[in-house]
C-alpha positions in Angstrom: -4.3 -30.4 8.4 -3.8 -28.0 5.3 -6.5 -26.7 2.6 -7.6 -29.3 0.0 -8.0 -26.0 -2.0 -4.9 -26.5 -4.4 -5.2 -22.2 -5.1 -4.5 -21.7 -1.4 -1.8 -23.9 -1.3 -0.6 -21.9 -4.1 -0.6 -18.7 -2.4 0.4 -20.5 1.2 3.6 -21.7 -0.4 4.5 -18.8 -2.3 4.2 -16.2 0.9 6.7 -19.1 3.0 9.2 -19.1 -0.5 9.0 -14.8 -0.3 9.5 -15.5 3.8 6.5 -13.9 4.5 6.6 -14.7 8.4 3.3 -12.9 9.7 0.1 -13.1 8.4 -3.4 -11.1 10.1 -6.3 -13.2 9.7 -9.6 -11.6 10.2 -12.4 -13.9 10.3 -14.8 -15.1 7.3 -15.9 -18.2 5.6 -14.6 -17.7 2.3 -11.3 -17.4 3.0 -11.3 -20.6 5.0 -8.9 -22.7 2.7 -6.2 -19.7 3.7 -7.2 -19.3 7.2 -6.7 -23.3 7.9 -3.6 -23.6 5.7 -1.7 -20.4 7.6 -2.9 -21.2 11.0 -1.2 -24.6 10.6 2.0 -23.6 8.6 4.6 -24.2 11.3 7.0 -21.8 10.1 4.0 -18.4 9.7 3.0 -17.1 12.8 -1.0 -16.4 12.5 -2.3 -13.7 14.4 -6.7 -13.1 14.5 -7.9 -9.7 14.6 -11.6 -9.1 14.0 -12.1 -5.7 12.3 -10.4 -5.5 9.1 -9.6 -2.0 9.5 -7.9 -2.3 12.5 -6.0 -5.8 11.3 -4.5 -4.1 7.6 -3.3 -1.4 10.3 -2.1 -3.6 12.8 -0.3 -5.6 10.1 0.9 -2.1 8.5 2.3 -1.3 12.2 4.0 -4.6 12.2 5.5 -4.5 8.6 7.2 -1.0 9.8 9.2 -1.7 12.2 10.1 -5.4 10.7 11.0 -3.6 7.1 9.4 -6.9 5.4 5.8 -7.7 4.4 3.9 -8.5 6.2 -0.1 -10.4 4.9 -3.6 -9.7 5.8 -6.2 -11.8 4.6 -9.7 -11.3 5.0 -13.0 -12.9 3.3 -15.1 -11.6 0.7 -17.4 -8.6 0.0 -17.1 -5.9 2.2 -14.3 -7.2 4.4 -11.8 -6.0 2.1 -12.9 -2.4 1.4 -12.3 -2.1 4.7 -8.4 -3.0 4.1 -8.1 0.7 1.9 -7.5 3.2 4.7 -4.1 1.4 5.5 -3.2 0.8 2.0 -3.7 3.9 1.3 -1.0 4.8 4.1 1.3 1.6 3.1 1.0 3.4 -0.7 2.4 6.7 0.3 4.1 5.6 3.6 6.9 3.0 1.2 5.3 0.1 3.6 4.8 -3.7 2.4 1.9 -4.7 2.5 0.4 -7.8 1.5 -3.6 -7.5 0.7 -4.8 -11.6 0.2 -8.5 -11.4 -0.1 -10.9 -14.2 -0.9 -13.5 -14.0 -3.4 -16.8 -15.7 -4.7 -15.8 -17.4 -8.6 -17.3 -15.4 -11.6 -20.3 -17.4 -11.9 -21.6 -15.8 -8.3 -20.7 -12.2 -8.8 -23.4 -9.4 -9.6 -26.3 -12.2 -9.4 -28.0 -11.3 -6.4 -25.4 -13.7 -4.3 -24.5 -12.5 -1.0 -21.1 -11.1 0.3 -20.3 -10.1 -3.3 -18.6 -7.2 -5.2 -16.4 -6.0 -7.6 -13.2 -7.1 -5.8 -10.7 -7.4 -9.2 -8.8 -4.3 -9.1 -10.5 -2.5 -6.4 -7.3 -0.9 -4.9 -6.0 0.5 -8.1 -5.2 4.0 -7.7 -3.3 2.8 -4.5 -2.0 -0.4 -5.1 1.6 -1.2 -6.7 0.6 -4.6 -8.0 -3.2 -6.8 -8.5 -2.8 -10.6 -9.1 -6.4 -11.7 -10.0 -6.6 -15.7 -10.0 -8.4 -17.5 -11.3 -9.7 -21.1 -9.8 -8.5 -23.6 -12.4 -6.5 -26.4 -13.1 -5.7 -24.6 -16.6 -4.7 -21.3 -15.0 -2.7 -22.9 -12.5 0.7 -21.5 -14.1 -0.5 -17.8 -14.5 -1.8 -17.9 -10.7 1.9 -18.9 -9.5 3.6 -15.8 -11.8 0.8 -13.6 -10.7 1.5 -14.5 -7.0 5.3 -14.6 -7.6 5.3 -11.2 -9.2 3.6 -9.6 -6.6 5.4 -10.6 -3.6 8.9 -9.6 -5.4 7.2 -6.5 -6.8 5.9 -5.5 -2.2 9.4 -6.5 -1.5 11.5 -4.5 -3.9 9.4 -1.4 -4.2 8.0 -1.4 -0.5 4.8 -1.1 -0.7 1.0 -2.9 -1.2 0.2 -5.5 -3.3 -3.3 -7.6 -3.7 -4.0 -10.8 -4.3 -7.2 -11.6 -5.4 -8.1 -15.6 -4.7 -12.0 -17.1 -5.5 -13.0 -19.9 -3.9 -15.8 -22.3 -4.8 -17.3 -24.4 -2.5 -16.3 -27.0 -0.5 -14.5 -24.7 1.4 -13.5 -26.2 4.4 -11.6 -29.9 3.3 -8.8 -30.4 4.3 -5.8 -32.8 3.9 -2.7 -34.0 5.6 0.1 -32.8 3.2 0.4 -29.4 1.0 2.1 -29.5 -2.0 4.9 -27.0 -2.6 5.8 -24.8 -5.5 8.2 -23.1 -6.8 8.0 -19.5 -8.1 10.6 -17.6 -10.1 12.2 -14.7 -9.2 11.3 -12.1 -11.6 14.3 -9.7 -12.8 13.9 -6.3 -11.1 15.3 -3.1 -12.4 17.6 -1.9 -9.7 19.1 1.6 -9.5 22.4 2.8 -9.4 24.7 6.1 -9.4 25.1 5.9 -13.5 22.0 8.1 -13.9 23.5 10.8 -11.4 25.7 13.8 -12.9 27.5 14.3 -9.3 30.1 16.6 -11.3 27.4 19.1 -12.0 25.9 18.4 -8.5 28.9 19.2 -6.6 29.8 22.3 -8.7 26.7 23.8 -7.9 26.3 22.6 -4.1 29.9 24.0 -3.3 29.0 27.3 -5.2 26.8 28.1 -3.2 26.5 30.0 -0.2 23.7 29.1 1.5 22.3 25.6 1.2 19.4 24.1 3.3 18.9 20.4 4.0 15.1 19.3 5.2 14.2 16.0 6.2 10.4 14.3 6.7 9.7 10.8 7.9 12.9 8.7 8.0 13.3 5.2 9.2 15.9 5.4 11.9 19.7 4.7 9.7 23.1 4.6 11.3 24.6 4.9 8.4 22.7 8.1 6.5 23.1 9.4 10.3 27.0 9.5 9.5 26.3 11.1 6.6 24.4 13.8 8.0 27.2 14.6 10.1 29.3 15.7 7.5 27.0 18.6 6.4 26.2 19.9 10.1 29.7 20.9 10.3 29.6 23.2 7.1 28.4 26.7 8.3 26.7 26.8 5.0 24.3 24.3 5.4 22.0 24.7 7.5 19.4 21.0 8.3 16.3 21.2 9.3 14.9 17.9 10.7 11.4 16.9 11.9 10.2 14.6 14.9 9.6 12.0 12.5 12.9 12.2 10.8 14.5 10.3 13.9 17.8 11.9 12.7 19.7 14.1 15.6 22.4 16.6 15.5 23.4 19.8 18.0 24.2 21.5 14.9 20.4 21.2 13.3 17.0 22.7 13.8 14.7 19.8 15.0 11.5 22.1 16.0 10.8 23.8 12.5 8.0 25.7 13.3 9.7 27.0 16.7 12.4 28.5 14.3 10.3 30.3 11.8 6.6 30.7 12.8 7.0 34.2 13.5 9.6 35.6 11.0 8.8 38.9 8.9 9.3 39.1 5.6 12.9 40.0 5.5 13.6 36.7 7.9 12.6 34.7 5.0 14.1 36.2 2.4 17.3 36.0 4.1 16.5 32.2 5.2 15.9 31.7 1.3 18.6 28.9 0.4 20.1 29.0 -3.2 20.1 24.9 -3.4 17.4 22.9 -1.3 18.1 18.9 -0.7 15.5 17.0 0.6 14.7 13.6 1.7 12.4 11.3 3.4 8.3 10.8 4.0 5.9 13.8 4.0 6.6 17.1 6.1 4.4 18.0 8.6 5.1 21.6 9.2 2.8 23.6 6.8 5.1 26.6 8.2 8.3 25.3 6.1 6.3 24.3 2.9 4.3 27.9 2.9 8.0 29.4 3.0 9.6 27.6 0.5 6.8 27.7 -1.9 6.8 31.3 -1.5 10.7 31.9 -1.4 11.7 29.0 -4.1 15.4 28.2 -4.0 16.9 27.5 -7.4 17.9 24.5 -7.3 15.4 22.0 -5.0 17.0 18.3 -5.3 15.0 15.5 -4.2 16.1 12.1 -3.2 14.0 9.0 -3.4 13.6 5.1 -4.7 10.7 5.6 -5.9 9.3 9.0 -6.7 9.5 12.4 -7.3 8.2 14.9 -4.2 7.5 18.3 -6.1 6.2 19.8 -2.4 7.6 22.8 -3.2 6.7 23.5 -6.8 10.5 24.3 -7.6 11.8 20.7 -7.9 14.6 20.9 -10.5 16.5 17.4 -9.9 14.6 14.2 -9.2 17.6 11.8 -8.0 16.4 8.9 -8.1 18.2 6.5 -5.8 18.0 5.4 -1.8 19.5 8.6 -0.1 22.1 6.9 1.6 23.6 5.2 -1.1 23.5 9.1 -2.9 25.1 11.0 -0.3 28.0 8.2 -0.1 29.0 9.2 -3.4 28.2 12.7 -3.6 30.2 13.6 0.0 33.4 12.6 -1.7 33.6 15.6 -4.4 31.7 18.3 -1.8 34.2 20.9 0.2 32.8 23.3 3.3 32.8 26.4 2.5 33.0 30.0 5.0 29.3 31.8 5.4 27.5 33.2 8.7 23.9 31.2 7.3 24.5 28.2 9.8 25.8 30.3 12.7 23.2 32.8 12.1 20.3 30.7 12.1 21.3 28.6 15.3 21.8 31.6 17.0 18.2 32.4 16.7 17.7 29.1 17.3 19.1 29.0 20.7 17.2 32.5 21.8 14.2 30.4 20.4 14.7 27.6 22.8 15.6 29.9 26.3 12.2 31.7 25.7 10.4 28.3 24.8 11.8 26.9 28.1 11.0 30.3 30.0 7.2 30.2 28.6 6.7 26.5 29.8 7.9 27.2 33.2 5.0 29.5 33.9 2.4 27.8 31.5 -0.9 26.3 33.4 -2.0 23.0 32.5 -2.9 22.6 29.0 -2.0 20.5 26.1 1.2 22.2 25.5 2.4 22.2 29.0 1.3 18.2 29.0 3.3 17.7 26.0 6.2 18.7 28.3 5.6 16.3 30.7 5.1 13.5 28.5 8.2 14.0 26.6 10.0 14.8 29.5 9.0 11.5 31.0 9.6 9.0 28.5 12.3 6.6 29.3 15.4 5.7 27.3 15.1 3.1 23.9 11.6 3.6 23.5 10.2 3.7 20.6 7.4 6.6 20.1 4.3 6.7 18.2 2.1 9.7 17.3 -1.3 10.0 16.5 -2.1 12.8 13.7 -3.6 16.3 13.7 -2.5 18.8 16.8 -0.9 15.5 18.4 2.2 15.5 15.4 2.1 19.3 15.6 2.6 19.7 19.4 5.2 16.8 19.1 7.7 18.8 16.6 7.9 21.6 19.3 9.8 19.7 21.7 13.0 18.0 21.3 13.2 14.0 21.6 15.8 12.4 23.3 17.8 10.5 20.9 17.4 6.8 21.9 13.9 7.0 21.1 12.5 6.6 17.5 10.0 8.3 16.6 6.4 7.2 13.8 4.0 8.8 12.9 1.3 7.8 9.8 2.1 10.5 7.7 1.5 8.9 4.5 -2.0 10.3 4.0 -2.0 11.7 7.1 -5.0 10.2 8.6 -6.4 10.2 11.9 -7.7 6.6 11.4 -5.8 3.7 12.3 -2.9 5.2 14.3 -3.4 3.1 17.8 -3.8 -0.3 15.3 -0.6 0.7 14.0 0.9 1.6 17.2 -0.2 -1.8 18.4 1.4 -3.7 15.4 4.3 -1.8 16.2 4.5 -2.7 19.6 3.8 -6.3 19.4 7.3 -6.1 16.9 9.3 -4.2 18.4 11.0 -5.7 21.4 11.7 -2.5 22.9 9.1 -0.2 24.9 5.9 1.6 22.9 4.3 4.5 24.0 1.8 5.4 21.8 0.6 9.7 22.5 -2.9 9.8 21.0 -5.5 12.9 21.4 -9.0 11.6 21.9 -10.9 12.2 17.8 -8.5 9.7 16.9 -8.5 7.5 19.5 -12.1 6.9 20.0 -12.5 6.5 16.2 -10.0 3.5 16.4 -10.9 2.5 19.8 -11.9 -1.4 18.4 -7.6 -1.7 17.9 -8.3 -2.5 21.6 -9.9 -5.5 20.8 -6.4 -7.2 19.7 -4.8 -10.3 22.1 -1.5 -9.3 21.1 -1.1 -5.9 23.1 2.5 -6.1 25.1 1.5 -5.7 28.9 4.3 -2.7 28.5 2.5 -0.8 26.1 1.3 2.7 27.0 -1.2 4.8 25.9 -1.2 9.0 26.8 -4.3 9.9 25.7 -4.5 14.2 25.6 -8.5 14.3 25.8 -9.1 18.3 25.2 -13.1 17.1 24.6 -12.8 17.6 20.7 -11.0 18.3 18.0 -8.5 21.2 18.9 -6.7 21.5 15.8 -10.0 23.4 14.5 -9.5 25.7 17.1 -5.5 26.3 16.3 -5.5 26.8 12.3 -7.1 29.5 10.9 -10.7 29.8 9.2 -13.0 27.1 11.2 -13.6 29.3 14.3 -15.1 32.0 11.6 -18.1 30.4 10.5 -21.2 29.1 12.3 -20.6 25.6 12.1 -17.8 25.1 14.5 -19.2 22.3 16.2 -19.4 20.2 12.8 -15.2 20.5 12.4 -14.2 20.4 16.5 -16.7 17.7 17.0 -17.2 18.0 21.3 -18.2 15.4 23.4 -17.9 14.0 26.7 -16.4 10.3 26.2 -13.6 9.6 28.4 -11.7 5.6 28.0 -12.4 4.8 31.4 -14.7 2.1 30.3 -13.6 0.9 27.5 -10.5 0.4 29.9 -12.5 -1.6 31.8 -13.8 -3.9 28.7 -10.2 -4.2 27.1 -8.3 -5.3 30.5 -5.9 -2.0 30.5 -5.4 -0.5 33.3 -6.5 3.2 33.6 -5.2 6.5 35.1 -6.7 9.9 34.4 -5.1 13.6 35.3 -6.9 16.7 35.0 -3.5 19.0 36.0 -0.3 19.6 36.2 0.5 18.1 39.2 -2.1 15.1 38.4 0.0 14.4 35.5 3.7 14.3 37.0 1.9 12.3 40.1 0.4 9.6 37.3 3.5 9.5 35.5 5.4 8.1 38.0 5.7 4.1 37.9 4.0 4.4 34.3 6.5 2.8 31.8 7.2 0.0 34.9 6.6 -3.6 34.4 2.9 -4.5 34.9 0.6 -7.2 34.2 -1.3 -5.1 32.0 -1.3 -2.9 29.3 -1.6 1.0 30.6 -3.7 3.9 29.5 -3.2 7.4 31.0 -5.8 10.1 29.6 -4.9 13.4 30.7 -7.9 16.3 30.6 -7.4 19.9 29.2 -9.0 22.8 29.0 -10.7 22.5 25.6 -11.4 26.7 25.8 -8.0 27.0 26.7 -5.3 25.0 24.9 -5.4 27.4 21.2 -5.0 30.7 23.4 -2.1 29.5 25.4 -0.2 28.1 21.9 -1.1 31.2 20.0 0.7 32.9 22.7 3.7 30.5 22.9 4.4 31.9 19.2 3.5 35.5 20.3 5.9 35.0 23.5 9.6 33.4 21.4 10.2 35.8 19.2 
């Protein structure tokens, strides 16, 4: 069966033509024509997730892994407002998310009818395109053009778009055959090298003795990895990679805070680069941002397809192109330069690593110690999903096996939706997914587990320190008399959630118990698993602060 509503048929036909093969549907009545059509389409996989906020992050996780658009479909009213956090994340993380919201026709808006809000352009500040359709045969051509443009933008510009589809009753009428429509491809401006002055850039680069490359969130890319290897072999270049960069080299700094946290002013001046290249998404390390804002390089070049990132307030060149395309051309004209810049800082890095290992060998059970155990236990060729706040910051202090890929919602850096995103990514990725999260983030998004599409090999490691531990680490909250409102202490555990959602549940509250529970944790099972690690709330921040003192 297919919907009788022609407007629904046009939307479904467009999604099929633009090769959208996965849609996530939340229940409702106004979106019935879309639900009927997508769920009966032979070449589109329709998945059901009740909670719209979870549904949108679940779809975002699928799109993150597939690197192609995924659609989310909801009813009218407040339903689509619950998509907003995931839309903002998709906007800042360059993930193609197609939001298709059912709506009441215009004559029912603002008259007191149920489940009606002003839906047109509701995501205006965080959307690449809004297609506000009209249910009328007279507007069939315009509707088709709007839908086609929206989907083409989602694909070419890698970001969220919104298609608002009004339906009048009746909603459940069906037909046996669905019409097919053709959607013209709109010419999109493509990026090329013609606007980049490679001669001037290479001249500046080749003359400088201290050059730095900082890489933020980056999807795994073997070609880009090889291009970066050229810079790693240049003594005048220091490469700093974040955990989310998915770039690895023995001559790169892969734990930025471990290197720079304890530097004094003279050392920071010595580390200051003449030329800075940045690419990738958001930077986690607050220390590197503080350092480069204070010790600003003469030249800062940001490479990005879409938008300039003036993170350090000294951007001198925005190079609007794919990083892999830039470096393919740029590497033809650069030369290695003798310098003690890279060797000196790699030597300091190596000393820090020795002290790091020494400290961990004598550290008692804590968030920090648990991270060592977790990251050493993760099997090769896994996908790591990491939640925000203190969790991603702890991960930044450790080396992660280069066969494992790492993802984190750093677009908006929010704790909401991390579990849902990880489940979507696990659904879309053939490799096992391990999700590491904190307690506040986990319980905030506990509806994520209300999802029948969770793979059996999905694993959650929940570090429960009974509150927002980040607020004990960062300066400020403890100087106030409102710490309980920042930290939000609690006595919750995941045990009963596991029973309700059919997860295997394990727990540990000591170093020995963590070691024991990790044995066999990743092996094949009939259910997904959660390992909840309880850590001492009053000691975690003290152990971390002592760590930074000890590695100086």
